[in-house]
N, C-alpha and C positions, 0 to 999 in steps of 0.2 A: 498435489497441493490441495488442501481443503479450504474452501472459501465460504465464510458465513456472513450473511448480510442482515443487518438489523436496522429497523426504521422506527422513528417515533410515531405517535398516533396522528400526526398532521400530514404525513406523506400519503399520497393517493397512488393507486395503481401498483400495489405491492408486488404481485406475481410477475408482471412484465418487467418492472423495474429491477427486481432481484436478478432475473435472467440477464438483463443488459449489463448490470454491474458485475456479476460473476464473469461474464464474457470479457469485459474490459479489463478486469483484474488478471484473469488467466492469460490474456494476450500480452498485457504489459509486463507481467512478471515471469513469462515462460522461460526466459534464459536463466533465471535464478531458481528454477524448479527444484534442482537437487538440494539446495540449501534452505529454501523456504518450505516449512512444513505446513503452516496454516496461516490464513489471513482473515482478520475480522474487519468488516466495514460497518461503520455506524453512520446513518444518514439522518439528518434532523432539519426541521424548519424552525429556525430560531425565533421568528416573530409570529408563528402559527398562522392565523388568518389575516394578519396585516401584510401589506406589501412592503418590500424593501429591496435595495439594490443588490445587496450581498447577504441575504438572509438564509440561504441554504448552506448547510455545513456537512462536510464529509470528513470523517476521521478514519484512517486506515492503520491497522497494526499488523505487522508481519512478524511471525514467530520463526526464528532461525534455529536450525539444528545446532545445538551446542553453544549458542550465543544468546545474549539478551535480545528481546524483541525490539524492533524499530517501529516508530509511529510517525505519521504525517497527517496534517489537517489543513483543509483549505475551505474557503467560503466562496460562493458564486451566486450569480443572479438566478441560476437554475441548478438542478442537481447534476446535469451533465458537466457543467463547468466546474462544479465543486469536486466531482469525482475525478475529472481529468487533471485538475490542479493538484489534488492530493496524491494521485498516482505518479505524477511527474516528480513531486518532491520525494516520494518514497523510493522511486527508481534511482534518483540522485544519491540518496542515502545508502541504498544497497550497493550501488557502484562504488561509492567511497569506502564503505565498510568492508565489503567482500574483496574489492580490489586491493586494499591495503593488506588483507590477510594473505592474498595469493602472491603478492609482489614482495619478494625478499631481497630484491636488488642485488642478486648475484652472491649473496652471503651463504656460507655453509651453515647448516643448522647444527644444533647440539648433537643430533643423532648422526652427523657426518654426511647427511644428504646434501648434495650440491644443487642449488636452485639454477634453473635454466634461464 
């Protein structure tokens, strides 16, 4: 799984932050690794130099093999909260989407394959 992290020009500590975000994404999505081909993470400070309660934003897009991409966004007081919230939403979407594809509820497919 390829992880790409992009930040706006208001985010400080880019090298350390990129490593932490890549690690968090890889850990959170490792059970989906066969289906997820790449992940793009966009980090932004919406108010730049001004303070705000939820002004840090994280948008994550996961590209799936043979399926349309899924995306999740969350805001937080700091980047850690924003990344954790967006990852939580993305994992829920992946569970829902990939779980539905894998669960055929005991029906026989058109090719004659019986689901277990």
